[in-house]
Backbone bond lengths (Angstrom), bond angles and torsions (degrees), N, CA, C in turn:
res aa  C-N    CA-C-N  psi(-1)  N-CA   C-N-CA  omega(-1)  CA-C   N-CA-C  phi
1 M - - - 1.438 - - 1.532 109.12 -
2 A 1.320 117.20 136.29 1.463 122.26 179.97 1.518 110.80 -74.14
3 Q 1.319 116.07 143.36 1.454 122.70 174.89 1.524 107.70 -109.93
4 A 1.300 116.81 150.29 1.462 120.49 178.97 1.518 110.10 -137.22
5 I 1.311 115.37 145.57 1.457 121.64 171.40 1.531 106.63 -128.50
6 R 1.312 114.91 156.07 1.458 119.77 177.05 1.525 107.15 -128.46
7 Q 1.317 116.31 126.19 1.459 121.36 178.32 1.516 109.00 -133.65
8 T 1.305 115.72 147.13 1.458 120.80 171.52 1.511 106.81 -106.47
9 T 1.302 116.65 132.11 1.458 121.52 179.40 1.517 107.86 -142.74
10 F 1.311 116.66 176.55 1.443 121.65 -178.37 1.521 110.47 -122.30
11 V 1.299 116.67 145.66 1.464 122.44 174.02 1.531 106.37 -75.49
12 Q 1.307 116.44 127.10 1.455 120.90 179.81 1.533 110.27 -82.89
13 S 1.321 116.61 170.97 1.461 120.80 -175.73 1.525 113.06 -60.53
14 D 1.330 117.17 -25.27 1.464 119.81 179.17 1.536 111.81 -90.95
15 G 1.334 116.88 6.72 1.461 120.92 177.03 1.521 114.83 86.70
16 T 1.320 118.13 3.94 1.461 120.26 -178.76 1.524 112.08 -86.75
17 I 1.324 113.76 152.04 1.466 122.30 174.83 1.526 105.85 -127.64
18 T 1.325 117.01 131.40 1.453 120.61 -178.86 1.525 109.83 -113.56
19 I 1.322 115.74 132.13 1.465 121.98 175.21 1.523 106.52 -123.46
20 K 1.328 116.11 120.40 1.465 120.31 179.15 1.515 108.13 -119.11
21 T 1.321 116.14 130.09 1.457 119.92 176.12 1.526 109.79 -156.53
22 P 1.321 116.49 135.81 1.464 120.25 175.09 1.532 111.65 -86.07
23 Q 1.336 117.59 1.24 1.452 121.52 -172.96 1.529 114.19 -73.04
24 F 1.315 117.04 -20.65 1.467 119.78 -176.69 1.517 110.14 -118.78
25 P 1.332 116.35 145.01 1.466 119.42 -179.03 1.525 111.86 -72.01
26 Q 1.328 115.15 149.82 1.453 120.70 177.02 1.529 110.08 -56.67
27 G 1.308 116.60 135.36 1.452 121.13 178.61 1.523 114.53 88.25
28 A 1.328 117.70 -4.97 1.465 120.71 -179.99 1.531 109.38 -66.95
29 K 1.312 116.42 141.83 1.455 121.30 176.02 1.524 108.19 -83.47
30 V 1.355 116.50 129.48 1.453 121.50 -179.07 1.524 109.30 -131.40
31 E 1.302 115.82 158.28 1.461 122.02 173.56 1.527 106.99 -110.34
32 V 1.328 116.43 132.17 1.449 121.46 -179.25 1.521 109.01 -115.15
33 I 1.324 116.45 127.38 1.462 122.43 176.06 1.520 106.48 -117.91
34 I 1.324 117.41 125.75 1.458 122.01 -177.18 1.522 108.60 -109.57
35 I 1.323 115.76 127.82 1.462 121.33 177.99 1.522 107.01 -116.36
36 L 1.320 116.49 117.03 1.455 121.23 178.73 1.522 108.73 -81.73
37 E 1.331 116.13 118.53 1.454 120.64 -179.60 1.519 109.83 -69.58
38 D 1.296 116.34 137.30 1.457 122.14 179.46 1.519 109.10 -88.36
39 N 1.345 114.96 72.44 1.461 120.77 -176.95 1.517 107.91 -146.53
40 S 1.315 116.78 101.74 1.458 120.23 -177.62 1.527 112.32 -67.64
41 Q 1.325 119.09 -11.65 1.457 122.58 179.17 1.520 112.56 -86.07
42 T 1.332 118.38 -5.43 1.457 121.84 179.85 1.521 108.98 -85.90
43 W 1.340 116.24 113.05 1.444 121.92 179.61 1.517 109.30 -119.78
44 S 1.298 115.91 153.80 1.459 120.07 177.38 1.524 109.67 -73.42
45 A 1.313 115.97 160.87 1.459 120.73 176.86 1.521 110.00 -60.08
46 E 1.321 116.81 -35.23 1.456 121.15 178.53 1.536 110.78 -62.91
47 T 1.333 117.38 -44.25 1.451 121.45 179.39 1.517 110.94 -65.38
48 L 1.340 116.84 -42.91 1.462 120.64 178.26 1.530 111.35 -60.03
49 A 1.328 116.25 -40.67 1.457 120.70 179.79 1.527 110.57 -64.55
50 M 1.328 117.53 -42.28 1.453 121.25 179.88 1.534 110.79 -65.40
51 E 1.328 117.68 -35.16 1.456 121.57 178.13 1.534 111.24 -66.73
52 R 1.339 116.74 -33.81 1.459 121.48 -177.91 1.533 113.24 -80.02
53 L 1.305 117.43 -22.88 1.470 121.87 -171.69 1.528 113.84 -51.74
54 P 1.347 120.46 -48.00 1.477 119.18 -179.39 1.536 113.48 -64.82
55 Q 1.315 118.55 -19.30 1.455 121.91 -177.18 1.538 112.52 -83.79
56 L 1.321 117.25 -9.19 1.453 120.93 -173.00 1.529 112.31 -95.39
57 E 1.326 115.79 135.69 1.463 120.60 174.02 1.521 109.85 -81.37
58 N 1.328 116.31 -33.60 1.448 122.84 -176.42 1.525 108.56 -124.46
59 P 1.349 118.99 119.13 1.468 120.79 -177.29 1.529 114.52 -55.94
60 S 1.352 117.89 -23.17 1.467 118.91 178.11 1.519 111.83 -67.76
61 Q 1.345 117.85 -16.45 1.451 121.01 175.98 1.529 111.94 -67.82
62 L 1.332 115.85 -16.34 1.452 120.93 -179.50 1.531 111.60 -67.47
63 I 1.316 117.20 -22.97 1.459 121.35 -177.19 1.521 109.93 -73.91
64 T 1.321 116.49 124.32 1.449 122.60 176.95 1.515 107.42 -125.99
65 I 1.309 117.18 127.18 1.458 121.36 179.81 1.524 108.09 -103.58
66 I 1.340 116.30 125.49 1.451 121.46 177.11 1.521 108.91 -130.79
67 E 1.302 116.47 157.54 1.452 121.96 177.37 1.529 109.67 -72.71
68 A 1.329 116.47 152.37 1.458 121.14 177.19 1.524 110.23 -57.49
69 N 1.308 116.82 141.22 1.466 125.48 179.01 1.533 112.97 65.91
70 S 1.342 117.67 17.81 1.457 121.59 176.37 1.516 110.03 -88.71
71 E 1.313 115.32 153.12 1.464 120.57 176.49 1.533 109.08 -85.02
72 I 1.315 116.17 148.00 1.453 121.58 176.17 1.527 108.33 -88.12
73 D 1.321 116.65 126.56 1.458 121.22 177.88 1.524 107.64 -82.00
74 E 1.321 117.08 107.27 1.458 122.46 -176.32 1.516 112.29 -67.92
75 N 1.324 119.05 -12.71 1.458 122.25 -177.61 1.522 113.00 -92.63
76 E 1.321 117.53 -3.82 1.467 120.35 -179.55 1.517 110.18 -78.83
């Protein structure tokens, strides 16, 4: 029986996409289907960080800690 997982991730500036999951054994053959969301407001965490950089007095303010699988609030 086929297993499926669904993850949302972002394309990084170098064009890479990372999928991490402990659900499948190392070396398992998988099929990956990528669906590009039609939402111009969806930015990667890297892009959001670069947008915030000029607004910061102290570069350590750039660090944001979030829980795993949490959404990034683009309005913060």
